[in-house]
VOPAGU-2260 file (C-alpha; in pm, 1 decimal, decimal comma):
REM VOPAGU-2260
SITE   aa  ch    i         X         Y         Z
SITE  MET   A    0   -6346,1    1727,8   -3702,2
SITE  ILE   A    1   -6299,6    1426,6   -3471,9
SITE  LEU   A    2   -6034,3    1276,1   -3699,1
SITE  LYS   A    3   -5829,5    1597,8   -3706,4
SITE  SER   A    4   -5802,4    1611,1   -3321,5
SITE  GLN   A    5   -5672,3    1250,2   -3291,7
SITE  ARG   A    6   -5394,1    1272,3   -3552,6
SITE  GLY   A    7   -5109,1    1335,4   -3304,6
SITE  ILE   A    8   -5210,2    1070,6   -3052,3
SITE  ALA   A    9   -5029,3     789,2   -3234,4
SITE  LEU   A   10   -4704,2     986,3   -3226,6
SITE  LEU   A   11   -4747,8    1059,3   -2855,5
SITE  ILE   A   12   -4815,2     691,6   -2771,7
SITE  ALA   A   13   -4514,8     580,7   -2981,6
SITE  ALA   A   14   -4287,6     828,7   -2801,3
SITE  LEU   A   15   -4421,2     716,1   -2461,7
SITE  ILE   A   16   -4369,8     346,2   -2539,9
SITE  SER   A   17   -4019,7     416,8   -2672,9
SITE  ALA   A   18   -3927,5     602,5   -2354,2
SITE  VAL   A   19   -4050,9     313,8   -2135,8
SITE  VAL   A   20   -3860,3      54,2   -2342,5
SITE  ILE   A   21   -3538,9     262,6   -2332,1
SITE  SER   A   22   -3573,9     305,8   -1952,4
SITE  ILE   A   23   -3618,8     -68,5   -1901,3
SITE  GLY   A   24   -3322,3    -141,1   -2130,2
SITE  ALA   A   25   -3100,0     104,8   -1941,0
SITE  ALA   A   26   -3199,6     -50,4   -1606,7
SITE  ILE   A   27   -3121,6    -401,9   -1732,6
SITE  PHE   A   28   -2786,2    -283,2   -1872,1
SITE  SER   A   29   -2697,6    -128,2   -1536,5
SITE  ILE   A   30   -2782,7    -450,2   -1350,2
SITE  VAL   A   31   -2580,6    -662,8   -1594,0
SITE  GLN   A   32   -2283,2    -428,1   -1565,9
SITE  LYS   A   33   -2287,1    -450,0   -1183,2
SITE  GLN   A   34   -2316,4    -829,8   -1194,8
SITE  LEU   A   35   -2015,9    -853,1   -1426,4
SITE  THR   A   36   -1811,5    -637,7   -1189,3
SITE  LEU   A   37   -1913,3    -848,7    -888,9
SITE  SER   A   38   -1831,6   -1175,1   -1063,8
SITE  SER   A   39   -1490,6   -1037,9   -1165,0
SITE  VAL   A   40   -1413,0    -940,3    -804,7
SITE  ALA   A   41   -1528,2   -1282,8    -683,4
SITE  ARG   A   42   -1301,1   -1455,4    -935,3
SITE  GLU   A   43   -1001,3   -1245,0    -830,3
SITE  SER   A   44   -1082,2   -1314,7    -464,6
SITE  GLN   A   45   -1070,5   -1688,0    -537,7
SITE  PHE   A   46    -729,6   -1646,0    -702,3
SITE  ALA   A   47    -601,7   -1469,5    -388,7
SITE  PHE   A   48    -746,1   -1739,2    -160,3
SITE  TYR   A   49    -600,4   -2026,8    -362,1
SITE  THR   A   50    -262,5   -1850,5    -364,9
SITE  ALA   A   51    -275,3   -1819,1      15,7
SITE  ASP   A   52    -373,5   -2184,5      43,1
SITE  THR   A   53     -80,7   -2284,2    -180,6
SITE  GLY   A   54     162,4   -2099,7      47,5
SITE  ALA   A   55      17,8   -2253,5     363,5
SITE  GLU   A   56      20,9   -2605,3     219,4
SITE  CYS   A   57     380,3   -2566,0     100,8
SITE  ALA   A   58     499,7   -2449,7     443,7
SITE  LEU   A   59     302,1   -2728,1     612,0
SITE  TYR   A   60     456,8   -2990,0     382,5
SITE  TRP   A   61     815,7   -2877,4     440,0
SITE  ASP   A   62     765,0   -2839,3     815,0
SITE  THR   A   63     586,5   -3168,1     884,6
SITE  ARG   A   64     798,0   -3378,9     647,6
SITE  PHE   A   65    1142,4   -3227,2     698,3
SITE  SER   A   66    1119,2   -3000,3    1009,0
SITE  TYR   A   67    1228,9   -2723,8     776,0
SITE  PHE   A   68    1141,5   -2432,9    1008,2
SITE  SER   A   69    1259,0   -2586,8    1338,1
SITE  SER   A   70    1592,9   -2413,2    1383,6
SITE  THR   A   71    1737,9   -2070,9    1321,6
SITE  SER   A   72    2102,0   -2174,3    1354,5
SITE  THR   A   73    2156,8   -2305,9    1002,4
SITE  PRO   A   74    1912,2   -2193,8     737,2
SITE  PRO   A   75    1811,2   -2504,7     545,7
SITE  THR   A   76    1831,9   -2525,3     169,2
SITE  GLY   A   77    1655,0   -2721,2     -97,8
SITE  ALA   A   78    1290,3   -2637,5     -32,2
SITE  VAL   A   79    1083,1   -2576,8    -343,3
SITE  CYS   A   80     727,1   -2450,0    -371,0
SITE  ASP   A   81     556,2   -2453,0    -709,8
SITE  THR   A   82     893,2   -2521,2    -876,7
SITE  GLN   A   83    1040,8   -2209,5    -712,4
SITE  PRO   A   84    1309,9   -2233,5    -444,7
SITE  ILE   A   85    1214,3   -2074,0    -115,5
SITE  THR   A   86    1465,5   -1903,1     107,7
SITE  PRO   A   87    1321,5   -1826,7     448,6
SITE  SER   A   88    1457,3   -1548,4     662,6
SITE  TRP   A   89    1447,1   -1565,8    1040,8
SITE  SER   A   90    1381,0   -1283,5    1281,8
SITE  GLY   A   91    1500,2   -1285,5    1638,3
SITE  ALA   A   92    1763,9   -1493,2    1812,0
SITE  SER   A   93    1774,5   -1869,3    1837,6
SITE  VAL   A   94    1518,5   -1870,2    2119,3
SITE  TYR   A   95    1145,1   -1913,8    2095,0
SITE  PRO   A   96     947,6   -1793,0    1920,5
SITE  TYR   A   97    1121,7   -1879,1    1594,4
SITE  ILE   A   98     968,7   -1667,8    1321,4
SITE  SER   A   99    1058,4   -1737,4     961,6
SITE  THR   A  100     916,5   -1573,7     651,7
SITE  PHE   A  101     936,0   -1638,2     281,1
SITE  GLN   A  102     754,3   -1548,1     -37,3
SITE  PHE   A  103     708,7   -1693,5    -381,8
SITE  ALA   A  104     480,1   -1639,8    -679,6
SITE  PRO   A  105     265,7   -1934,6    -788,8
SITE  ASN   A  106     106,8   -1857,4   -1127,0
SITE  ASN   A  107     254,0   -1505,3   -1109,5
SITE  ARG   A  108      48,7   -1424,3    -799,4
SITE  CYS   A  109     225,2   -1337,6    -475,2
SITE  VAL   A  110     214,3   -1517,8    -142,0
SITE  PHE   A  111     386,4   -1413,8     182,8
SITE  VAL   A  112     420,5   -1690,7     441,7
SITE  THR   A  113     511,2   -1656,7     810,6
SITE  VAL   A  114     591,3   -1966,6    1016,5
SITE  THR   A  115     607,7   -1919,7    1393,8
SITE  LYS   A  116     737,0   -2189,7    1628,9
SITE  CYS   A  117     651,3   -2145,8    1996,6
SITE  ASP   A  118     748,3   -2336,5    2311,1
SITE  GLY   A  119     407,4   -2264,0    2460,7
SITE  PRO   A  120      54,9   -2243,6    2324,3
SITE  PHE   A  121     -75,6   -1962,4    2107,6
SITE  VAL   A  122    -334,2   -1748,3    2284,0
SITE  ASP   A  123    -527,8   -1518,1    2050,8
SITE  GLY   A  124    -256,3   -1568,6    1790,0
SITE  VAL   A  125      26,2   -1468,3    2027,0
SITE  CYS   A  126     298,7   -1705,6    2141,6
SITE  THR   A  127     292,4   -1756,4    2518,5
SITE  HIS   A  128     633,1   -1872,7    2638,7
SITE  ASP   A  129     684,3   -2161,2    2872,6
SITE  VAL   A  130     817,1   -1964,9    3171,3
SITE  LEU   A  131     906,5   -2280,6    3364,8
SITE  HIS   A  132    1122,9   -2403,5    3075,2
SITE  ILE   A  133     975,8   -2750,0    3102,0
SITE  PRO   A  134    1019,7   -2935,5    2774,2
SITE  ALA   A  135     683,9   -2909,4    2610,0
SITE  PRO   A  136     551,6   -2978,0    2265,1
SITE  ILE   A  137     636,0   -2709,5    2014,7
SITE  HIS   A  138     334,9   -2529,3    1871,6
SITE  THR   A  139     340,3   -2400,0    1515,8
SITE  SER   A  140     141,0   -2128,3    1343,1
SITE  ILE   A  141     152,9   -2078,1     966,7
SITE  ARG   A  142       2,2   -1758,3     826,8
SITE  SER   A  143     -16,0   -1726,2     451,9
SITE  ASP   A  144    -122,9   -1402,1     283,4
SITE  GLY   A  145    -213,0   -1457,1     -81,7
SITE  TYR   A  146    -268,4   -1191,2    -346,2
SITE  ASN   A  147    -425,5   -1193,0    -688,5
SITE  VAL   A  148    -141,0    -982,3    -831,7
SITE  ALA   A  149     235,8   -1015,8    -869,3
SITE  CYS   A  150     464,3    -948,1    -571,1
SITE  ASN   A  151     584,0    -612,6    -703,7
SITE  ALA   A  152     223,2    -487,4    -731,9
SITE  THR   A  153      76,4    -591,0    -395,1
SITE  SER   A  154      92,7    -241,6    -246,8
SITE  THR   A  155      24,8     -37,2    -560,6
SITE  SER   A  156    -238,2    -229,3    -756,6
SITE  LYS   A  157    -590,4     -87,3    -763,3
SITE  ILE   A  158    -733,4    -434,8    -822,7
SITE  GLY   A  159    -515,4    -615,3    -567,0
SITE  LEU   A  160    -698,9    -840,0    -322,6
SITE  GLN   A  161    -551,8   -1018,1     -20,9
SITE  ARG   A  162    -684,9   -1335,1     135,5
SITE  SER   A  163    -523,7   -1510,8     431,6
SITE  VAL   A  164    -507,8   -1865,8     560,2
SITE  GLN   A  165    -382,3   -1960,2     906,6
SITE  LEU   A  166    -290,1   -2308,2    1024,8
SITE  ASN   A  167    -216,8   -2389,0    1390,0
SITE  TYR   A  168     -86,5   -2721,8    1513,6
């Protein structure tokens, strides 16, 4: 009589242990899946940052070595970033601030660069003009916006990330 009442207990314990093991396995799978997603986003964020850094360094090189962004009267030629020619466009007249922009695609990732020359200091990122028109040192701000996607996909990509670098000197 005692043996007949304990016959189903082994099946019940096996089902209970199986349910616990499956629950633990599902929880571990969920954690691993989230970690893979986070590491992928971190990798793409690094690509965007390094692209922004490439743009900023290129603009800095051409400006400090060749004064490439110092005048709006004659657009200079011959600048190359990552083996790609850059053609800056200027906005505004030939008075300060000079604002020039260009883009290129290192490693098929897009970077937009803005170089601003100011005859006064930058205050909170804004050019403050020298109202006395006393010859003063020219201040420069380079803002580089790097993306982890190609230039034609920066506004439409669901996985597009933007990172920015700003240099002031």
